[in-house]
C-alpha positions as CSV (number, residue, x, y, z in Angstrom):
1,M,28.2,31.8,-17.4
2,K,26.5,28.8,-15.5
3,I,27.8,28.0,-12.0
4,Y,28.0,24.3,-11.2
5,P,28.4,22.4,-7.8
6,S,32.0,21.7,-8.8
7,H,32.9,25.7,-9.1
8,I,31.3,26.1,-5.6
9,N,33.3,23.3,-4.2
10,A,36.4,24.6,-5.7
11,L,35.8,28.1,-4.3
12,V,35.1,27.1,-0.8
13,R,38.3,24.8,-0.7
14,C,40.3,27.8,-1.7
15,T,38.5,30.0,0.8
16,V,39.4,27.6,3.6
17,W,43.0,27.1,2.5
18,A,43.2,30.9,2.0
19,L,41.8,31.9,5.7
20,A,44.2,29.1,7.2
21,L,47.1,30.8,5.4
22,L,45.9,34.2,6.4
23,I,45.6,33.0,10.1
24,V,49.3,31.5,10.0
25,C,50.9,34.4,8.4
26,G,49.2,36.6,10.7
27,S,50.5,35.0,13.7
28,L,54.2,34.8,12.4
29,Q,53.9,38.4,11.4
30,T,52.7,39.4,15.0
31,A,55.3,37.2,16.6
32,A,58.1,38.8,14.4
33,A,57.0,42.3,14.8
34,Q,56.9,42.0,18.7
35,K,60.4,40.3,18.6
36,F,61.8,43.1,16.3
37,G,60.7,45.6,18.8
38,G,63.0,43.9,21.3
39,E,60.3,42.5,23.5
40,T,58.8,38.8,22.8
41,V,55.3,38.4,23.6
42,E,53.5,34.6,23.4
43,V,50.1,34.5,21.8
44,S,47.7,33.3,24.5
45,R,46.7,29.8,24.8
46,E,43.0,30.9,24.5
47,R,43.7,32.7,21.3
48,M,45.4,29.8,19.9
49,L,42.5,27.5,20.8
50,A,40.2,29.7,19.0
51,M,42.0,29.8,15.9
52,E,42.4,25.9,15.9
53,K,38.5,25.7,16.3
54,E,38.0,28.3,13.5
55,L,40.1,26.2,11.2
56,S,38.6,23.0,12.1
57,Y,35.2,24.4,11.5
58,L,36.1,25.6,8.1
59,R,37.7,22.1,7.1
60,A,34.6,20.5,8.3
61,R,32.3,22.5,6.2
62,D,34.6,21.9,3.2
63,S,34.4,18.2,3.8
64,D,30.8,18.1,4.1
65,R,30.4,20.0,0.8
66,Q,32.5,17.3,-0.6
67,L,30.6,14.3,0.8
68,P,28.8,11.9,-2.0
69,D,25.1,12.4,-2.0
70,Y,24.5,9.0,-0.5
71,L,26.3,9.6,2.5
72,T,24.6,13.1,3.3
73,A,21.5,11.5,2.7
74,E,22.2,8.6,5.1
75,R,23.2,11.3,7.6
76,N,20.2,13.4,7.3
77,S,17.6,10.7,6.6
78,A,15.0,9.9,9.1
79,S,15.7,6.2,9.4
80,G,18.1,5.6,6.6
81,A,15.2,5.0,4.4
82,A,13.8,7.7,2.2
83,L,10.2,7.0,3.4
84,V,8.7,9.3,0.9
85,S,5.6,7.1,0.4
86,H,3.8,4.3,2.1
87,N,4.7,2.2,-1.0
88,D,8.5,2.6,-0.5
89,I,8.6,1.7,3.2
90,G,10.8,-1.4,3.6
91,L,11.6,-1.4,-0.2
92,S,14.7,-0.6,-1.7
93,P,15.3,0.0,-5.7
94,P,18.3,-1.9,-7.4
95,T,21.6,0.2,-6.7
96,P,22.5,2.2,-9.9
97,P,26.2,2.3,-11.0
98,P,28.2,5.3,-9.6
99,C,28.0,8.5,-11.6
100,E,31.5,8.1,-13.0
101,A,30.5,5.0,-14.6
102,M,27.4,6.6,-16.5
103,E,27.6,6.9,-20.2
104,F,25.5,9.4,-21.9
105,P,24.6,8.7,-25.7
106,S,26.3,12.1,-26.5
107,E,27.6,15.4,-24.9
108,S,24.4,17.0,-26.2
109,F,22.2,14.7,-24.2
110,A,24.2,15.4,-21.0
111,A,24.0,19.1,-21.5
112,A,20.2,19.1,-22.2
113,C,19.9,17.1,-18.9
114,N,21.9,19.7,-17.1
115,C,24.3,16.8,-15.7
116,S,27.6,17.6,-17.8
117,S,29.3,18.7,-14.8
118,C,28.7,15.9,-12.2
119,R,28.2,13.2,-15.0
120,C,25.2,11.9,-13.3
121,Y,21.6,11.4,-14.5
122,P,19.5,14.4,-13.5
123,C,17.8,12.9,-10.5
124,Q,21.4,12.0,-9.0
125,C,22.8,15.5,-9.5
126,P,23.1,17.3,-6.1
127,L,20.9,20.1,-5.6
128,D,21.8,23.6,-4.4
129,P,21.2,23.7,-0.6
130,K,18.9,26.3,1.0
131,P,20.8,29.3,2.2
132,C,22.2,29.0,5.8
133,I,20.3,31.3,8.4
134,E,21.1,31.7,12.1
135,C,17.8,30.5,13.8
136,P,16.4,27.9,16.5
137,H,16.8,24.3,15.3
138,V,14.5,21.3,16.6
139,S,15.5,20.1,20.0
140,T,14.2,18.2,23.0
141,V,13.9,18.8,26.6
142,S,16.0,15.7,27.3
143,P,19.5,16.4,26.2
144,Y,20.2,12.8,25.3
145,F,18.1,12.8,22.1
146,N,18.2,14.0,18.6
147,V,15.3,14.6,16.3
148,R,15.4,14.6,12.6
149,V,12.2,15.8,11.0
150,F,11.1,14.4,7.5
151,G,8.0,13.9,5.4
152,A,6.3,14.2,2.2
153,L,3.6,16.4,0.5
154,K,1.4,14.8,-2.2
155,L,-1.5,15.4,-4.3
156,D,-3.4,12.5,-5.8
157,M,-5.8,12.5,-8.7
158,I,-7.8,9.3,-9.2
159,F,-10.2,8.6,-11.9
160,G,-12.3,5.2,-12.2
161,S,-15.2,3.9,-14.3
162,A,-16.3,1.8,-11.5
163,R,-16.9,3.4,-8.1
164,A,-14.4,2.2,-5.3
165,I,-14.6,1.8,-1.5
166,S,-13.3,4.5,-0.9
167,P,-12.9,6.5,-4.0
168,G,-9.6,8.2,-2.8
169,T,-8.0,4.9,-1.4
170,P,-9.5,2.1,-3.6
171,F,-9.7,-1.3,-1.7
172,F,-12.4,-2.9,-3.6
173,L,-15.6,-1.9,-5.7
174,F,-19.1,-1.2,-4.7
175,P,-21.7,-3.7,-6.1
176,G,-22.5,-3.2,-9.8
177,P,-25.0,-0.6,-10.5
178,T,-28.2,-0.9,-12.3
179,N,-28.0,-1.2,-16.1
180,G,-28.2,2.6,-17.4
181,F,-26.6,4.2,-14.4
182,D,-23.2,6.0,-14.4
183,D,-20.6,4.5,-11.7
184,S,-17.7,6.6,-12.6
185,Y,-15.9,8.7,-9.9
186,V,-12.8,11.2,-9.5
187,S,-11.1,12.1,-6.2
188,V,-8.6,14.7,-5.7
189,H,-6.9,14.7,-2.2
190,A,-3.6,15.2,-0.3
191,R,-4.3,12.9,2.5
192,Q,-1.3,10.9,1.6
193,S,1.0,13.5,2.7
194,M,3.0,12.4,5.7
195,L,5.1,13.8,8.5
196,G,7.6,11.9,10.6
197,A,10.2,12.3,13.1
198,A,13.2,9.8,13.9
199,L,14.8,9.8,17.2
200,D,18.5,8.9,18.1
201,G,19.2,8.5,21.7
202,P,22.2,7.5,23.9
203,Q,24.0,4.1,23.6
204,F,24.1,1.9,26.6
205,G,24.7,-1.8,27.2
206,G,26.1,-2.3,23.5
207,F,22.6,-1.0,22.2
208,Q,21.7,2.2,20.0
209,S,18.5,3.6,21.4
210,G,15.9,5.5,19.1
211,G,12.6,5.4,17.8
212,Q,10.2,6.8,15.0
213,L,6.9,8.8,14.7
214,L,4.8,8.8,11.4
215,V,1.5,10.1,10.5
216,M,-0.8,10.6,7.4
217,F,-3.6,12.7,7.0
218,F,-6.4,10.1,6.7
219,N,-9.1,9.8,9.1
220,D,-8.5,7.1,11.8
221,N,-11.2,5.2,9.5
222,V,-9.4,5.2,6.1
223,I,-12.7,3.8,4.4
224,A,-14.4,7.3,5.3
225,D,-12.4,9.2,2.7
226,Q,-12.1,12.0,5.1
227,Y,-9.1,14.2,6.4
228,G,-7.7,13.6,9.9
229,I,-4.5,12.3,11.6
230,L,-3.8,8.5,11.3
231,P,-0.7,7.2,13.3
232,L,1.4,4.8,11.3
233,Q,4.4,4.3,13.5
234,A,5.1,5.1,17.0
235,Y,7.8,3.1,18.6
236,G,10.9,3.0,20.6
237,E,13.9,0.7,20.0
238,L,17.2,-0.8,21.0
239,R,19.2,-2.3,18.4
240,N,22.8,-3.5,17.3
241,N,24.1,-5.6,14.6
242,D,22.7,-8.7,16.4
243,W,19.4,-7.9,18.2
244,R,16.5,-5.5,18.0
245,F,14.1,-4.9,20.7
246,A,11.0,-2.7,19.9
247,A,7.8,-1.6,21.5
248,G,4.9,0.5,20.1
249,L,3.0,1.0,16.9
250,Q,4.6,-1.0,14.0
251,F,3.8,-2.7,10.8
252,D,3.0,-6.5,10.7
253,V,5.6,-9.1,11.3
254,F,3.2,-11.4,9.4
255,A,3.3,-11.0,5.6
256,P,5.7,-7.9,5.4
257,G,6.0,-7.7,1.4
258,A,4.4,-4.8,-0.5
259,P,3.9,-3.7,-4.0
260,T,5.1,-0.4,-5.3
261,M,1.9,1.5,-6.1
262,L,0.5,4.9,-5.7
263,P,-2.5,4.6,-3.7
264,F,-2.1,4.0,0.1
265,S,-4.3,1.0,-0.2
266,A,-1.8,-0.7,-2.4
267,L,-3.3,-4.2,-2.8
268,A,-4.7,-4.4,0.6
269,G,-7.9,-6.7,0.4
270,S,-6.5,-7.8,-2.9
271,G,-3.7,-10.2,-2.2
272,N,-1.4,-8.1,-0.1
273,A,-2.0,-9.5,3.4
274,G,-0.1,-7.8,6.3
275,N,1.3,-4.2,6.2
276,A,-1.3,-3.3,8.9
277,F,0.0,-1.1,11.8
278,R,-0.8,-2.4,15.4
279,G,0.7,-2.1,18.8
280,Q,3.5,-4.6,19.3
281,L,6.2,-5.9,21.4
282,R,8.8,-7.1,18.9
283,L,12.1,-9.2,19.2
284,E,14.6,-9.5,16.3
285,R,17.5,-11.6,15.9
286,F,20.1,-11.1,13.0
287,I,22.5,-14.2,12.3
288,H,25.5,-13.0,10.0
289,V,26.6,-16.5,8.4
290,S,29.0,-14.5,6.0
291,D,29.2,-11.2,4.1
292,I,26.7,-12.6,1.6
293,E,24.4,-14.5,3.8
294,Q,22.2,-13.6,6.7
295,W,19.3,-14.9,8.6
296,T,16.5,-13.1,10.3
297,M,14.3,-14.2,13.0
298,Q,11.4,-11.9,14.2
299,F,8.8,-12.7,16.7
300,A,6.0,-10.3,18.1
301,M,3.0,-10.1,20.5
302,S,0.5,-7.8,19.0
303,E,-3.0,-6.3,19.2
304,P,-5.7,-8.7,17.9
305,V,-8.1,-6.0,16.8
306,V,-7.2,-2.9,14.6
307,S,-10.0,-0.9,12.9
308,T,-8.3,2.0,11.3
309,I,-9.1,0.5,7.6
310,N,-12.6,-0.7,8.3
311,P,-14.9,0.5,11.1
312,D,-16.8,-2.8,11.0
313,F,-13.7,-4.5,12.9
314,R,-14.7,-2.5,16.0
315,L,-17.8,-5.0,16.4
316,L,-15.0,-7.7,17.2
317,E,-13.4,-8.5,20.5
318,D,-10.1,-10.0,21.6
319,N,-10.4,-13.0,23.5
320,G,-8.0,-12.0,26.4
321,W,-4.6,-12.7,24.8
322,P,-2.6,-11.0,22.1
323,N,-1.8,-12.4,18.6
324,L,1.5,-14.2,18.0
325,E,3.4,-13.2,15.0
326,G,6.7,-14.9,13.7
327,R,9.0,-14.7,10.7
328,V,12.1,-16.3,9.4
329,A,14.1,-14.9,6.4
330,L,17.3,-15.7,4.5
331,G,19.1,-13.0,2.8
332,L,21.6,-13.6,0.1
333,G,24.0,-11.2,-1.7
334,P,26.0,-8.4,-0.4
335,M,24.4,-5.6,1.7
336,E,23.1,-2.8,-0.7
337,G,22.0,0.7,0.3
338,M,22.4,2.8,3.5
339,G,21.0,2.8,7.1
340,A,17.8,1.0,7.6
341,A,17.0,0.8,3.9
342,A,19.9,-1.6,3.4
343,M,19.0,-4.8,2.2
344,R,20.5,-7.8,0.1
345,P,19.6,-8.3,-3.5
346,M,17.8,-11.6,-2.7
347,E,15.3,-12.4,0.3
348,I,13.1,-15.2,0.9
349,G,10.7,-15.3,3.8
350,M,8.2,-17.5,5.7
351,S,5.9,-15.9,8.3
352,S,2.8,-16.9,10.6
353,V,0.3,-15.6,12.9
354,V,-2.1,-17.2,15.4
355,G,-4.9,-15.7,17.5
356,Q,-8.5,-15.6,18.5
357,L,-11.4,-13.2,17.9
358,R,-14.6,-13.4,20.1
359,N,-18.1,-12.4,18.7
360,T,-20.9,-11.9,20.9
361,D,-24.7,-11.7,19.9
362,P,-25.9,-10.2,23.1
363,G,-28.3,-12.6,25.2
364,V,-28.0,-15.2,22.6
365,R,-24.6,-16.6,21.9
366,Q,-20.8,-16.0,21.9
367,V,-18.5,-17.3,19.4
368,V,-14.6,-17.6,19.5
369,A,-13.2,-17.9,15.9
370,N,-9.6,-18.9,15.6
371,V,-7.2,-16.9,13.6
372,F,-4.4,-18.2,11.8
373,G,-2.3,-17.5,8.8
374,F,0.7,-18.7,6.8
375,S,2.8,-16.6,4.3
376,T,5.7,-16.8,2.3
377,D,7.4,-13.7,0.5
378,F,10.3,-13.1,-1.8
379,R,12.2,-10.3,-3.3
380,W,15.0,-10.6,-6.1
381,N,16.7,-7.7,-7.5
382,I,18.1,-9.7,-10.5
383,C,20.5,-7.0,-11.7
384,E,20.7,-3.2,-11.4
385,T,17.9,-2.6,-13.8
386,Y,15.1,-5.1,-13.0
387,G,13.9,-7.6,-10.6
388,M,10.7,-9.1,-9.0
389,K,8.9,-9.7,-5.8
390,G,5.7,-11.3,-4.3
391,E,3.8,-12.9,-1.6
392,L,1.4,-15.8,-1.0
393,Y,-0.8,-16.4,1.9
394,A,-3.4,-18.6,3.2
395,G,-5.4,-18.7,6.6
396,Q,-8.6,-17.7,8.1
397,G,-10.0,-14.6,10.1
398,L,-7.5,-12.4,8.6
399,G,-9.6,-9.3,7.9
400,T,-7.6,-7.1,10.2
401,Y,-4.5,-8.3,8.2
402,N,-5.7,-6.7,5.1
403,A,-6.8,-10.4,3.7
404,G,-10.0,-12.2,2.8
405,V,-11.2,-8.8,1.0
406,L,-11.1,-7.1,4.5
407,Q,-13.4,-9.5,6.0
408,N,-12.6,-11.6,9.3
409,V,-16.0,-13.6,10.2
410,N,-19.3,-14.4,8.5
411,T,-21.8,-11.9,10.2
412,S,-24.4,-14.6,10.5
413,T,-22.7,-17.6,11.7
414,L,-19.9,-15.6,13.5
415,Q,-17.4,-18.1,12.1
416,A,-14.0,-17.3,10.6
417,I,-13.7,-16.8,6.9
418,R,-11.1,-18.8,5.2
419,S,-9.3,-17.3,2.2
420,S,-6.2,-17.4,0.2
421,G,-4.4,-15.2,-2.2
422,G,-1.2,-13.2,-3.0
423,F,0.5,-10.7,-5.6
424,G,3.4,-10.7,-8.1
425,E,5.2,-7.8,-9.4
426,F,8.0,-7.2,-11.8
427,F,9.9,-3.8,-11.9
428,Y,12.1,-2.1,-14.5
429,Y,14.4,0.7,-14.1
430,W,14.4,2.4,-17.6
431,T,16.9,4.9,-15.9
432,P,18.0,5.7,-12.3
433,C,15.4,8.3,-12.6
434,L,12.5,6.5,-14.2
435,H,11.2,3.1,-13.3
436,S,7.9,0.9,-13.8
437,H,6.1,-1.9,-11.9
438,F,3.9,-4.2,-13.3
439,G,1.8,-6.5,-11.0
440,Y,-1.4,-8.6,-10.2
441,G,-2.8,-9.4,-6.8
442,V,-5.9,-11.4,-5.9
443,D,-7.9,-12.2,-2.6
444,N,-10.2,-15.2,-3.0
445,P,-12.2,-16.2,0.1
446,I,-14.2,-19.5,0.2
447,N,-17.5,-18.8,-1.1
448,R,-19.6,-20.7,1.3
449,D,-17.8,-19.1,4.4
450,V,-19.0,-15.6,3.1
451,N,-22.4,-14.3,4.2
452,L,-25.0,-13.2,1.8
453,G,-23.8,-9.8,0.5
454,G,-20.2,-10.5,1.2
455,R,-17.3,-10.3,-1.1
456,T,-16.3,-13.6,-2.7
457,F,-13.4,-12.3,-4.8
458,N,-11.2,-9.3,-5.6
459,S,-8.3,-8.9,-8.1
460,T,-6.2,-6.0,-9.3
461,Y,-4.1,-5.4,-12.3
462,Y,-1.7,-2.4,-12.2
463,A,1.3,-0.8,-14.1
464,N,2.9,2.5,-13.3
465,A,5.6,4.8,-14.1
466,L,7.4,6.8,-11.4
467,W,9.7,9.7,-12.4
468,D,12.1,10.8,-9.8
469,I,13.1,14.4,-11.1
470,N,15.5,14.7,-8.4
471,Q,16.1,13.8,-4.8
472,T,12.9,15.8,-3.8
473,F,10.4,15.9,-6.6
474,R,8.5,12.9,-8.0
475,I,5.7,12.6,-10.6
476,G,3.8,9.3,-11.0
477,C,0.9,7.8,-13.1
478,E,-0.7,4.4,-12.7
479,L,-3.3,2.3,-14.8
480,S,-5.4,-0.4,-12.9
481,Y,-8.0,-2.6,-13.5
482,R,-10.1,-3.9,-10.5
483,E,-12.7,-6.7,-10.1
484,T,-14.9,-7.2,-7.1
485,D,-17.5,-10.3,-6.7
486,Y,-20.2,-10.6,-4.4
487,R,-22.6,-13.2,-3.0
488,G,-26.1,-12.4,-3.9
489,L,-25.2,-8.9,-5.2
490,N,-24.1,-7.6,-8.7
491,D,-20.3,-8.0,-9.4
492,N,-18.4,-5.0,-10.5
493,E,-15.1,-4.4,-12.7
494,G,-13.5,-1.5,-14.4
495,P,-10.2,0.4,-15.2
496,G,-8.8,3.2,-13.2
497,F,-6.1,5.8,-13.6
498,Q,-4.1,7.8,-11.0
499,T,-1.5,10.6,-11.0
500,Q,0.6,11.8,-8.1
501,V,2.8,14.7,-7.4
502,Q,5.1,14.4,-4.6
503,W,7.6,16.7,-2.7
504,A,9.6,15.1,-0.1
505,F,11.8,16.8,2.7
């Protein structure tokens, strides 16, 4: 006979109430026996408190076992978001209907999916928890903080007919090979595995304190295609329903939209500006007009030069003042999701960045290049099964913001390279467990701004299927087609295929 979670819940509830009944009956019997003997002895206060604590503990465990999955996930998640992949950060799928509303084609279908008891799709059925053991738990030296550890273990296999830079994290393609030479490649790695910790601190002054640490196993130079430790997030924050103050390593305020793809590079250098990670001092304001309308305003002072993607950026200098980033967004519709992953079905945003880069040719000249960019982003979960999102940008000197095919300045003139681009994506949830994403992204620098040998165009088509087997395991596959054009060198283009296995914890 199979044992389902509902059987376990029923057994636990019966056990709790049986224990409670035994405790009460035992107390009554003891009192009666003592009184029958001609002498009344009261049960000590300490004994009564111990019995009450034991009963409260058993009731709490019974309640935890009956909590819906989405509540236990919110309680145990790192930041309210699953954070199981770089592509999921800041994104939220359409909210599926509750399990009770799921309708299966037949009882045989439900039985085959092992979901006849909970009436959920397989990826929504609760998993059996690991056995409870008495052991030390994660703790901090300071008694005022809680630490919750999370992460994901991933294996990526990437095949391509045109060699990419880098093969394991394709941003753009090498110049085309000489006719008759093979340019195909394969990369098998686990560098997208991640490890993180969320910090919850004390409340004071009407704010909740906290923070987050998140690292991947890339080298600090992603294009080098080597293992190492790559910090993605390391910040502390104070926040409430109306304000958020944060300081540390964070993702850009400018152009925050992101496609849902398997490679870590996503569409960086191919239409997806922003999403770099840099030191920031950030202020955010949330204005709740109504239950279905919210304005979000963000402002940040940030590091001008980051070189984690392309080591050539180390040749640049800041000009003595930070970049300034700002964004205004309007969210419409009722809030969906839990914790930091909560968002409204539709959001439209506009963002900008200004700054300066200084380039020095020792003993010859020094040139200051102005950096600026404008972007608009949108996301619309049209219904529970499909939606769309996208982003457009234009500006100059935006290589450190993953635009301009990762180029900031012309290496000959030292002037900023102007560029424009964007991406669009349509996503569809075949079931709550299986979803696909189809999209296109393009970066298009102005040709005359690019030096000889520089990249003048980069585009990517992609289509994928992601199968969430359950709350822990995911399998994905993705087809892509990339094209990269050069000034004075051979252009290159070709298809690629990637598979990924992920175990999140």
